[in-house]
N, C-alpha and C positions, 0 to 999 in steps of 0.2 A: 254712549261712548265720545268722548272728545276726538275730534280731528286732529291727526297729528300734523304739526305745521312744517313738517321737513317735507312734505308732498310738493313738487313743483304746479304752479298755475298752468292753466291752460295757454296762455300767453307764452310762457316760458319754454313748454313743451313744444309749441308751435314754432318758435325760434330756433331751438335745438334741431328739431326735424329739419327745418330749411337749411342750418347750417350744414348739417350732414349732407344733404342732397347737393348742396353747392359743392362740397368738398369732395365727394365722390364724382362729381360732374368732372371737377377740376382734375382729379385723379384720372379718370378716364381718358381726358383730352391729353394730358402729358404723356400717358402710356401711348395714345395713338401717335403723338409726336414722336416719341423716341423710337417706335417700331418704323414709321416712316424714315426717320434718320438712319437707323439701321441697314433697312432696304438699300436706302440710297448709298450707305458707305460700303455695301456687300458688293453694289453694282459698280461702285469707282474702283475697288480693289481688285474686282475680276478683270476690270479693264485696263487697269495698270500693270504692264509685264514685271519690269523691274523694282517696282517701289518696294520699300521695306514695310512688312505687314504692321509695324508697330506706327509708322507715319501717318499722320494726320493732315489732312488739306486745311486750306485757310476757311473753306466753307464750315468743315466738320467743326473746326475751332470755334467759329462764329455761332454756329448751332448751339454748341454745347454750352458757350456762353450766355445765349439768349435763354436756354433751358433752364441754366442755373438762376438767372435773374428772374424768370417767370416763377421757379419754384420757391425763390425767398420772398417774392410778392405776394404768391397766395399764402404763404407761412403768415405773413405780416397781416393779411386781412383776415385770416382765420382767427389770429389772435386778438386782433380788433375786435371782431365779433363776438368771441368768446367774453371779453371784458365788458362789452355793453351788455351781454344777456346776464352776466353776472350783477352788474350794476342796476339793472331792471330788477333782479329777483330781491337784492339787497332793500331796493327802495320799496316792493311791494311788501317786505316783511315789516319794514319800519311803519307802515301804515297802519298795521295791525296793534291796536292798543293793548298794553301790558305783555308785549312780548319780551323777552329776557334776550342776553346774549345767545343763548343755547334753542333760540326760536320755539319754545313750549310755552303753552297757554296756562292759564292759573289751574285750571284742573289736572293737567298732567303734572304740573310742580306739586301740586298738593298731594296727588296720589304717591309720588316719589318720596315725598317728606315723610308722609305716614309710614310707608314701607320700612324706610330708614330708621324711623323711631322704633318700630316694632322690633325690628332685627337688634337695635340696640339694648331695647328691654331684655329680650330672650337672652342676650349675652351677660347682661349684669344679673340676671336670675341666676344663669349656671355658675357664674363666678361666685355669686354669694352661697349657694350650695356647696361649693369645693370649699369655701373657707369655713363654712360651719363643721364640715366634716373634718377637716384639719385641726380645728379648735377642739372639738371633742377628743380627737385622738390625743392633742397634746395632754389633755385633761387626765384621761386613763394612764398614760406613760407617768404623768407627774405623782397620780395617787399611788404607785408601786415605787416606793421611795428606794429599796434595794435592787432594783430593776438594773441591768448593765446597759451598754449601748445597743445591743440587739433587742431590748425589750423582753427579756425572759424572766419570769418569776423566779423566785427563790426554790419553789418545788421543781421546777423543770430544770433549774441548774443543779441542784442537788442529784436529781436522778441522772443527770448527764455525767456528773462526776462519779457516781457510783458505777456505773456502767464502764466508764473507762478504766476505773481500777480493777474491775472484775476482769475485764478484758487483759489487762497488764498482769494480772496474777494467774490467769490461764496460760498465756505465754510464756511465763517463767517456769511454771510447772511443766510444761510439756518440753521445753527446754533442758529441764533437769533430769525428765525420765528418758530423754534421749542421750543425754551424756551417761546416765548410769548404764544404760542398755549396751551402749558401746565398749564402755569400760569392762562389762562381764563378758562381753563377746571376746575381747582382746585377751582376756585372763584365760577363758576357756580354750583358746586357740594355743595360748604358750603353754598349758598342760599337754597338748596332744604331741606325742614324740615326733621328732623331726619335722613338726609343722612351722612354717615360717608365715610372715605377716599376710602373705598372700592366699594361706591356705583355705580351703573351702569347709564348711561344716559338713557333718555326715548326711544331712538330710539333702544339701545340694548336690553332693557327690553321688548319693543314690539316684535323685531325680536325672541327672544327667547321664549315669550309666543306663538306666532305665530307656531314656531318650535314644542313645545311642543303640541299644539292642534292637529297640523297635523299627528305628531306620534301616538298621541292617537287614532284619527280617523282611521288609516291605522291599528292600533290594533285591535279596535272594527270590522271593516270590515273583517279581517281576521278570527275573531271568529266567526262572523255571517256567514262566508262561511261554516266553520267547522261545526256549529251548523246544517245548511241547509244539509250538506251531511251526516250527523249523522240520521237525521230525514228522509231522503230518504233511507237510509240503512235499519233503523227499518222498514218502510214501505214495503221494498221488503221482509224483511224476515218475517212479519206478512202475506203477502200474501200468503206464502207456509205453509198451515196447516200441512201437513204430514212430514214437515221436522222441527226438534228441533233447538237449537240455534247453535248446532255444525253441523248443517247439515248432521245427519246420517239417513242411510235408516233403515225401520222397523226391519230387520233381524239383523243388529247391535245392535239396541236397544233393541231387545228380548234378544239376546244371553248376552249382558250386565246384564239386569235385571236376567236372570237365573243365572249367576255368583255370583250376590250381594245376591240373595236368597239362594244360596248354602252356600256362606260364612257366612250369619247370622244365618243359620241352625245349623253349624258346631259350631259357635261360643256360641250359646244357649246349645248346646249339652255339650261342655265344662264347661260352668259355672255351668249347674245344676250338673255335676259330681264334680266340684270344691266345690259346695256348701254341697254336700254329703259327701264329704271328709272332709270339714272343721266342719261338724258337728260331724261326727265320731272322729275327732281329738280332739274338745272338749270334748266328752264324755271321751275318754280316758285319757286326761289330768285331767280331774276331779277326774277320778277314781284313777290315780298316785298319785294325792294329799292326796286322802283320804287314800291310802296304803302307802304313805311316800315314794314313787319310784322317778321317774324322775324329775329334777328340770326344772325351767322355762327356762335355758340356753339351755338345751338338746332340749327343744320344739321348741325354736328359730332355732335351727341348723337344726333340721327336716324340718321345714317351709322354710328354705333357699334352702335346697336340693330340696324340692318339686317345688319352684318356677323355678328351674334351669331346672328341667325335662320338666315342663309345656311350657317354652320357645323353647325347642327343637323340638316341634310338630312332624308331621309325624306320624299319627296313634295312639298317645299317648291316645286319648279320649278312644279308646278301651280297651287298657291297664289298664288305671286307672278304667275304671269300672268293669275290671275282678278284679283287686286288691281290689277295695272297696268290692265286693261281696264275695271274698274270706274272708276278714278281718272280715266282718260282721258275716260269717258262723262260723269263728273261737270264735269269741266273744260270740256268743249264746251258743256254746257248753261249753265253760268256764264256763258261769254263772250257 
C-alpha cells in the first residue's frame, strides 16, 4: 500500500507541537496579566470614592496599551512561525522525486487514473445499450406504416373506434327510451279526470296511503301503551290508602298541616290588626277633614309607609297591636 504523502513529517509535527505549546504559554501569561490588571483596577475603584465607574486612570490606559502591543507582537510571531513551518513542509515535499502539485506519488496517481478510466468505460457501455434500445424501438415503429403518433396498430385503432361507436349507440338508445317513457307517463296523467301535471300515479298514491295508515297505527299503539301504564300506576297508588299522591308518611303530613295552620293563624291576626288600623285611620281622616288638617296626599304617603312596614314582617303584628292600643288611648283622652 503506497504511503499518502499528505501525512506530515516528524519535523513538521514537532514544529507544530512546539508552536502550539508556545501559543498556549503566551495565552496563559496574557490571561494572568489581565487578571492582575483587573484585580488592581478593582482595588483602585474601591479606594476612589467619587470617581466615575467608567473612568480609567493613566496606569490602566498604559497597561491596556502594553497588553495590546504584546498581543499584536505575539500574533506576528505566531504568523511568522506558521509561515516558516509551511515553507519547511513545501521544501520537504519538493525533495521527493516525481511528486506533482497534489503531493501524490506515481502509484496513487496510477490508481486514480485507472479508477477514472473504469468509470468512463461503464458509462459508455450504458449509453451504448440505451442507444441500441432506442434504435430498435424506432425500427419497430417505422415497420408499422399506418401507426399514429401514439404507436398503435390498425387493429387496436379499429377496436377502439368500434367500442366508441357502440357506447354512443347505447347512450342514444337509453336517451330515446327515457323520452318515450316520459311521454307515455304524461299522456296517462292527462287521461285521469282532474289530474294536473303534478298528479301522482295510482301506485304511488296507494303506497303513500299505506305508509300513512301504518304510521297512524303505530302512533295509536304507542298511545294505548301509555294509557295502560298510566292506568296501572293509578291502580297501584289507589291500593295504598295511607299514602297520598306524593307518597308522604303521616308524620310529614301532620307537620305540614301544623305549619299551614300556624301560617293561617298569623295571617288572620295580621289582617285583624290591619282592619283595626284602617278603621282608626278612616276616623282620623274624617276628623282631619272636619278640622281642616291634613290633605289626601298626606294620607296616601302614610298608607304607603304603612304598607312597607307590613311587608318587612318579623313580629310586626305585636308592634302594630301595641301602636293601635296606644293611639286609641290617646284619642280617647283627647276627646
